[in-house]
N, C-alpha and C positions, 0 to 999 in steps of 0.2 A: 266611346270605347266601353265593349264587354266581357264580360268573364264569366263563363260557364261552371257549373259545379255538380254532380251527384249526388244527392240524398237518398238516404234510406228511410223508409216509414218508421215513425216515431223518434227517428233524432230531432233537435234542436238545433237549428241553425241560428248563427249570430253574424250579425256582421256589423262592423264598426269600420269607421271612418275618420280622416282627418284631412281637409284641404289646407295648403300653406300656398305662401306666393303673393302676388301684386293683389288680388282681388279674391281673397278666400271664399266670398258670397255668391260665388258666379256658376256654380256646378250644382247640376239638378242629379239626384242620385234614384235610382229606381229599381227593384227588385220585383221581379217577376216568376210565378210558379209555372210548373212544367207544362201548364195549358196556355201560358204566355198572360195570364192574368193578373195585375201589378197587385202587390200584396202589401208593398210598402214605396213610399215618393215623400222625398224632402227636397225642397227647392232655395236653394241660396242660404245656406245654413253651412259655416265652416265645418263641422263635426256633427256625427249623430251615430246613434245605435239601434240596434232593432233585434228582439229576438222572436223567432217562429218555431213552434210544432209542425214539424212534418207528418201531415194526414196520408200522404200516398209519396213513394218513392219517383223517381224521376230527376230532371236536371232543371235548376235552379238558375237564373240569369240575374247578375247584377251590372247594370250600368252607370256610366258617368259621363254627363254632359253638359259641356262647359258653354255659359249664353255670353261669354266675349272672349276676346283674342289674347286676354292678360296670361301672364306666365305661370302656372300653378303646378303646383305638386300634389299628388293623393296617396297617401298611406292608408292601405285597410286591412282588414280581417275578414274572411268569408269561411269562418271554421262550423264544424256539425259537433255535434256533443260526443263524438266518439273519436276524437282528435284535438290537437293542441298545436299550436305553433305563433310563431312571430308575425307582427304584423309586415304586409310587402308594401314597398314604395315601389308603385306602379307605373307611374306616367307625371313626365313633364313638359312643360310649355305647353305648347298650343296644339300637342297629339292625344291630349285626352279627351 
């Protein structure tokens, strides 16, 4: 499952996430820039965070890939420096 978000030049993108459930270390997280170049990847960790200075405007994409059929949920924040908000609980079960 992937989520897209537009960021403006000179923003700071912050990604943080937490996987919980039967097999917390079974999810790969990938963040790609507007050219679809991977700028962050974390495999088989139950949580993580990443900060990136935006060199050019465009749509960034974060994807969560389960490597098992275990039932998990993911809570994450995908924010720019000009906004604030709460973490979002986006997926539960085998649908991630």
